C-alpha positions as CSV (number, residue, x, y, z in Angstrom):
1,X,72.0,77.8,85.4
2,X,70.8,81.3,84.8
3,X,69.8,80.4,81.2
4,X,68.2,77.1,82.3
5,X,66.3,78.8,85.1
6,X,64.8,81.4,82.7
7,X,63.7,78.6,80.4
8,X,61.8,76.8,83.2
9,X,60.7,80.0,85.0
10,X,62.6,79.4,88.3
11,X,65.7,80.9,89.9
12,X,69.2,79.8,89.2
13,X,69.6,78.8,92.8
14,X,66.7,76.5,92.5
15,X,68.4,74.8,89.5
16,X,71.5,74.4,91.7
17,X,69.4,72.7,94.4
18,X,67.8,70.4,91.8
19,X,71.3,69.4,90.5
20,X,72.3,68.5,94.0
21,X,69.1,66.5,94.7
22,X,69.3,64.7,91.3
23,X,73.1,64.2,91.7
24,X,73.9,66.0,88.4
25,X,77.5,67.4,88.4
26,X,77.8,71.2,88.1
27,X,80.7,73.2,86.8
28,X,82.8,74.6,89.7
29,X,83.5,78.3,90.2
30,X,85.8,79.7,87.6
31,X,85.0,76.9,85.1
32,X,83.9,79.2,82.3
33,X,86.8,81.5,82.8
34,X,89.3,78.6,82.6
35,X,87.5,77.3,79.5
36,X,88.4,80.5,77.7
37,X,92.1,79.7,78.2
38,X,91.8,76.0,77.6
39,X,92.4,75.0,81.2
40,X,89.0,73.8,82.2
41,X,88.6,70.3,83.6
42,X,86.8,67.8,81.3
43,X,83.1,67.3,81.9
44,X,82.5,64.3,84.1
45,X,80.2,61.4,83.2
46,X,76.7,61.5,84.6
47,X,77.0,59.2,87.7
48,X,74.5,56.5,88.4
49,X,71.9,57.8,90.9
50,X,72.2,56.5,94.4
51,X,69.3,55.1,96.4
52,X,66.9,57.9,97.3
53,X,68.1,60.4,94.7
54,X,65.5,62.5,93.0
55,X,65.0,61.4,89.4
56,X,62.1,63.5,88.2
57,X,61.3,67.2,88.7
58,X,57.8,68.5,88.0
59,X,57.8,72.3,87.7
60,X,54.1,72.6,88.4
61,X,54.4,70.6,91.7
62,X,57.8,72.1,92.7
63,X,58.7,71.6,96.3
64,X,60.6,74.9,96.5
65,X,57.7,76.7,98.1
66,X,57.7,74.0,100.9
67,X,61.3,75.2,101.7
68,X,60.1,78.8,102.2
69,X,60.0,80.0,105.8
70,X,56.6,80.1,107.5
71,X,56.9,83.7,108.8
72,X,54.2,83.3,111.4
73,X,55.6,80.0,112.8
74,X,59.1,81.6,113.0
75,X,57.8,84.6,114.9
76,X,56.0,82.4,117.4
77,X,59.0,80.2,117.7
78,X,61.2,83.3,118.3
79,X,58.9,84.7,121.0
80,X,58.7,81.3,122.7
81,X,62.4,80.8,122.6
82,X,63.2,84.2,124.0
83,X,60.6,83.7,126.8
84,X,61.5,80.2,127.8
85,X,65.3,80.2,127.2
86,X,66.8,78.0,130.0
87,X,68.8,80.2,132.3
88,X,70.8,77.5,134.0
89,X,70.7,74.1,132.3
90,X,71.7,73.2,128.7
91,X,69.5,70.9,126.7
92,X,71.0,67.3,126.4
93,X,72.4,66.4,123.0
94,X,69.8,63.7,122.4
95,X,66.9,66.0,123.2
96,X,65.3,66.2,119.7
97,X,61.7,65.8,120.6
98,X,59.0,67.8,118.8
99,X,58.7,69.9,122.0
100,X,62.3,71.3,121.9
101,X,62.8,71.0,118.2
102,X,63.0,74.8,117.9
103,X,64.2,75.5,121.3
104,X,67.9,75.5,120.7
105,X,70.1,74.7,117.8
106,X,72.6,71.8,118.2
107,X,75.6,74.2,117.7
108,X,74.5,76.1,120.9
109,X,74.2,73.1,123.2
110,X,76.3,73.9,126.2
111,X,77.4,77.2,124.6
112,X,76.1,79.1,127.6
113,X,78.3,77.3,130.1
114,X,81.3,77.8,127.8
115,X,80.7,81.5,127.4
116,X,80.2,82.0,131.1
117,X,83.5,80.2,131.7
118,X,85.3,83.4,130.8
119,X,88.5,85.3,131.6
120,X,88.5,88.2,134.0
121,X,86.6,91.0,132.4
122,X,85.7,94.5,133.4
123,X,82.2,95.2,134.8
124,X,79.7,95.3,132.0
125,X,82.4,94.2,129.5
126,X,82.4,91.6,126.8
127,X,82.8,87.9,127.7
128,X,86.1,86.3,126.8
129,X,85.5,82.5,127.1
130,X,88.5,80.2,127.4
131,X,87.1,77.9,124.8
132,X,87.6,79.3,121.3
133,X,85.8,76.6,119.3
134,X,82.4,78.2,119.8
135,X,79.8,79.9,117.6
136,X,80.7,83.4,116.5
137,X,78.9,85.5,119.1
138,X,80.4,88.6,120.9
139,X,78.3,89.5,123.9
140,X,78.2,90.6,127.5
141,X,76.9,88.5,130.3
142,X,73.7,90.5,130.5
143,X,72.9,89.9,126.9
144,X,74.2,86.3,126.6
145,X,70.8,84.6,126.9
146,X,69.2,86.8,124.3
147,X,72.2,86.4,121.9
148,X,72.0,82.6,122.1
149,X,68.3,82.6,121.6
150,X,68.5,84.8,118.5
151,X,71.3,82.7,117.1
152,X,69.2,79.5,117.6
153,X,66.2,81.0,115.8
154,X,68.4,82.3,113.0
155,X,70.2,79.0,112.5
156,X,66.9,77.1,112.5
157,X,65.5,79.5,110.0
158,X,68.4,79.0,107.6
159,X,68.1,75.2,107.9
160,X,64.3,75.3,107.4
161,X,65.1,77.1,104.1
162,X,67.5,74.2,103.1
163,X,70.8,75.9,104.1
164,X,73.1,74.1,106.5
165,X,74.7,76.1,109.4
166,X,78.0,74.8,110.9
167,X,81.3,75.7,112.3
168,X,84.0,75.7,109.6
169,X,86.5,72.9,109.5
170,X,90.1,73.3,110.4
171,X,91.4,73.3,106.9
172,X,88.5,75.1,105.2
173,X,90.5,78.3,104.4
174,X,87.5,80.5,105.0
175,X,88.4,84.0,106.1
176,X,86.8,86.0,108.9
177,X,87.2,89.8,108.8
178,X,87.5,91.8,111.9
179,X,84.1,92.7,113.2
180,X,83.7,96.2,114.6
181,X,81.0,96.1,117.3
182,X,80.8,99.9,117.8
183,X,77.5,101.6,116.8
184,X,79.3,104.9,116.1
185,X,83.0,105.0,115.3
186,X,83.5,108.4,116.9
187,X,87.1,109.7,117.2
188,X,88.7,106.5,118.5
189,X,90.1,104.0,116.0
190,X,88.9,100.4,116.1
191,X,91.2,98.3,118.3
192,X,91.0,94.5,117.9
193,X,93.5,93.8,120.6
194,X,92.2,92.1,123.7
195,X,88.8,91.1,122.2
196,X,87.6,87.6,121.9
197,X,87.1,85.9,118.6
198,X,86.2,82.3,117.6
199,X,88.8,79.8,116.5
200,X,86.9,79.2,113.3
201,X,84.1,81.1,111.6
202,X,80.4,80.1,111.9
203,X,79.1,79.6,108.4
204,X,76.0,78.9,106.4
205,X,76.0,77.1,103.0
206,X,73.5,78.8,100.7
207,X,73.4,76.9,97.4
208,X,77.1,76.1,97.4
209,X,78.1,79.7,98.5
210,X,79.5,79.5,102.1
211,X,78.9,82.7,104.0
212,X,80.1,83.6,107.5
213,X,77.7,84.6,110.3
214,X,78.7,86.8,113.2
215,X,76.4,88.0,116.0
216,X,77.7,90.9,118.1
217,X,76.2,93.0,120.9
218,X,77.0,96.6,119.8
219,X,78.8,99.1,122.0
220,X,78.5,102.8,122.4
221,X,80.8,105.6,123.7
222,X,79.5,106.0,127.3
223,X,80.4,108.7,129.8
224,X,81.5,107.3,133.2
225,X,82.1,108.9,136.6
226,X,84.8,107.5,138.8
227,X,83.5,107.2,142.4
228,X,85.3,105.4,145.2
229,X,87.1,102.8,143.0
230,X,84.4,102.1,140.5
231,X,83.0,103.7,137.3
232,X,79.3,104.6,137.2
233,X,77.1,105.5,134.2
234,X,75.6,108.9,134.1
235,X,72.1,107.8,135.2
236,X,73.4,105.9,138.2
237,X,75.7,108.7,139.2
238,X,72.9,111.3,139.3
239,X,70.9,109.1,141.7
240,X,73.7,109.1,144.3
241,X,73.5,112.7,145.4
242,X,77.1,112.7,146.7
243,X,78.5,115.3,149.1
244,X,80.8,117.9,147.7
245,X,84.1,116.4,149.0
246,X,83.4,113.2,147.1
247,X,82.5,115.0,144.0
248,X,85.9,116.8,144.2
249,X,87.6,113.4,144.2
250,X,85.8,112.1,141.2
251,X,86.5,112.5,137.5
252,X,84.9,111.5,134.2
253,X,86.1,109.3,131.4
254,X,84.4,107.5,128.4
255,X,84.5,103.9,127.3
256,X,82.9,101.7,124.7
257,X,80.4,99.6,126.7
258,X,77.9,97.0,125.5
259,X,74.4,98.4,124.7
260,X,72.2,95.3,124.8
261,X,71.4,95.7,121.1
262,X,72.4,93.1,118.6
263,X,74.0,93.4,115.2
264,X,74.0,90.6,112.6
265,X,76.9,90.5,110.1
266,X,76.8,88.0,107.2
267,X,80.0,88.2,105.2
268,X,81.7,86.5,102.2
269,X,84.3,83.9,103.3
270,X,85.9,83.8,99.9
271,X,89.3,85.6,100.1
272,X,88.9,87.3,96.7
273,X,85.5,89.0,97.4
274,X,84.9,91.7,100.0
275,X,81.2,91.6,100.7
276,X,79.0,91.8,103.9
277,X,75.6,92.7,105.0
278,X,74.6,94.0,108.4
279,X,71.3,94.2,110.3
280,X,71.3,96.5,113.3
281,X,68.9,96.6,116.1
282,X,67.4,99.8,117.4
283,X,65.4,100.5,120.6
284,X,62.2,100.0,118.7
285,X,63.2,97.2,116.3
286,X,64.5,93.8,117.2
287,X,66.3,91.4,114.9
288,X,64.3,88.3,115.7
289,X,61.2,89.9,114.1
290,X,62.9,90.2,110.7
291,X,64.7,86.8,110.5
292,X,62.5,85.6,107.5
293,X,63.4,88.8,105.7
294,X,67.1,88.2,106.4
295,X,67.1,84.7,105.0
296,X,65.3,85.9,101.9
297,X,67.7,88.7,101.3
298,X,70.7,86.4,101.6
299,X,69.1,84.0,99.1
300,X,68.6,86.8,96.6
301,X,72.3,87.8,97.0
302,X,73.6,84.4,95.9
303,X,73.5,85.3,92.1
304,X,75.4,88.5,92.7
305,X,77.9,86.7,95.0
306,X,78.4,84.0,92.3
307,X,79.2,86.6,89.8
308,X,81.5,88.4,92.2
309,X,83.4,85.2,92.8
310,X,83.7,84.5,89.1
311,X,85.0,88.0,88.6
312,X,87.5,87.5,91.5
313,X,88.6,84.3,89.8
314,X,89.1,86.1,86.5
315,X,91.1,88.9,88.2
316,X,93.2,86.3,90.1
317,X,93.8,84.5,86.9
318,X,94.8,87.7,85.2
319,X,97.2,88.6,88.1
320,X,98.7,85.1,87.9
321,X,99.3,85.4,84.2
322,X,100.8,88.8,84.6
323,X,103.1,87.5,87.4
324,X,104.1,84.6,85.2
325,X,104.8,87.0,82.3
326,X,107.0,89.2,84.5
327,X,108.8,86.2,85.9
328,X,109.4,84.8,82.5
329,X,110.7,88.2,81.3
330,X,113.0,88.4,84.3
331,X,114.3,84.8,83.7
332,X,115.0,85.7,80.0
333,X,116.8,88.8,81.0
334,X,118.9,86.9,83.6
335,X,119.7,84.3,81.0
336,X,120.8,86.9,78.5
337,X,123.0,88.6,81.0
338,X,124.6,85.3,82.0
339,X,125.2,84.4,78.4
340,X,127.0,87.7,77.8
341,X,129.0,87.2,81.0
342,X,130.1,83.7,79.9
343,X,131.4,85.1,76.6
344,X,133.4,87.8,78.4
345,X,134.7,85.3,81.0
346,X,135.7,82.8,78.3
347,X,137.6,85.5,76.4
348,X,139.4,86.5,79.5
349,X,140.4,82.9,80.3
350,X,141.7,82.4,76.8
351,X,143.8,85.5,77.0
352,X,145.2,84.3,80.3
353,X,146.1,80.9,78.8
354,X,147.9,82.6,75.9
355,X,149.8,84.9,78.3
356,X,150.7,81.9,80.4
357,X,152.0,80.0,77.4
358,X,154.0,82.9,76.3
359,X,155.7,83.1,79.7
360,X,156.4,79.3,79.6
361,X,158.0,79.8,76.2
362,X,160.3,82.5,77.6
363,X,161.2,80.3,80.5
364,X,161.9,77.4,78.2
365,X,164.2,79.6,76.1
366,X,166.0,80.4,79.4
367,X,166.4,76.8,80.3
368,X,167.8,75.9,76.8
369,X,170.4,78.6,77.0
370,X,171.4,77.3,80.5
371,X,171.8,73.8,79.0
372,X,174.0,75.2,76.2
373,X,176.2,77.1,78.6
374,X,176.4,74.1,80.9
375,X,178.0,72.0,78.2
376,X,181.1,74.1,78.5
377,X,181.4,73.5,82.2
378,X,183.2,70.7,84.0
379,X,181.2,67.4,84.0
380,X,180.1,67.5,87.6
381,X,178.9,71.1,87.3
382,X,177.2,70.4,84.0
383,X,175.3,67.5,85.6
384,X,174.3,69.7,88.6
385,X,172.9,72.4,86.2
386,X,171.0,69.9,84.1
387,X,169.5,68.3,87.3
388,X,168.3,71.7,88.5
389,X,166.8,72.6,85.1
390,X,164.9,69.2,85.2
391,X,163.5,70.0,88.7
392,X,162.5,73.5,87.6
393,X,160.6,72.1,84.6
394,X,158.7,69.7,86.9
395,X,157.8,72.6,89.2
396,X,156.4,74.6,86.3
397,X,154.3,71.7,85.0
398,X,153.4,70.9,81.4
399,X,155.2,72.5,78.5
400,X,152.7,71.2,75.9
401,X,150.6,74.0,74.3
402,X,147.8,71.6,73.6
403,X,147.4,71.0,77.4
404,X,147.1,74.7,77.9
405,X,144.5,75.1,75.2
406,X,142.4,72.1,76.3
407,X,142.0,73.7,79.8
408,X,140.1,76.6,78.2
409,X,136.2,76.5,78.4
410,X,134.1,77.9,75.6
411,X,131.1,80.2,76.5
412,X,128.7,77.3,76.0
413,X,130.7,75.2,78.4
414,X,130.7,77.9,81.0
415,X,126.9,78.4,80.8
416,X,124.3,76.6,78.7
417,X,121.6,79.1,77.6
418,X,118.0,78.2,78.6
419,X,116.4,80.2,75.8
């Protein structure tokens, strides 16, 4: 696609879009790497186009520019959404009129009620909704409306550019890394325990590359004063002008508390690639003003991510082959040791058989001498001796040397080599 894109003067991502629109099969990730080792799937036949499929592409009248985001419209939409975001009532699912087209994204319908239905939290703490199948937003109650509004504008912006936003399916296998919401790491290590996280990642499909989206309200290390059963921030504490005896009963501590500033994290969901981009709000810079730039940056990252995935596939294939070689070597070594052991065991068994036969021969000589001696005894005593010798032979078993030898197993009978 890179080569074809250069030939026609467009990006490889545009070629990918055209392949989807014209229903032309594309090689999957890792195809060229597998082809080097002769493991690539055969090229499929070009299917017949379905009704509505694009059949002709005119480079001069390319519709790609129609998919680009109208920056001015998005900024106006963002301002309107932030100004008019409904504080109490969710938009009905069938409300898709032109008036509320950009008001709220379908994934966020009833999200506010679900986030408010939260577990017990500390004052000014992060919400921990009971429902986990929600969009990936980590926020406090005070910043909830603004977080949902920003998410709605962001999701709409991606979809205006032709990139679908959705919550991953149950069996998608997409990974979601731990998201650190702290603005400054400080001396305390990041602790994921007790924090809410969605059941499945929220993702955007950008030209076949599925990326995760996480919106978090950042936290900062805040000095708190304990006064009469509650913790107060520094500014609120100074306004109290407490008497001396109450000051003596107070103490200070520090906690990571939400700041009201948002951070957007877009990350690679492919397990073999570690990649993410972050956009952080400041006091003077809001994320909703740079949404068009965010979408554009992500689109430009697709070529790099495709190369990273192919590199990860090659490395995974190399690790797999190395593992198979080690496993094969181990199996051959085990086979060699077992063959050697079977030779030793067979030799030991043969020696035991020979020794057993020699002992039987000695006993047989003993029995023959008894029978010779018994012939000189009276008839009744002779019969008794002969009867006892017969019983002794039955107890000892076979006296045939061929039976002893046939019970022996050769090394190949004990173990058949695999190699």
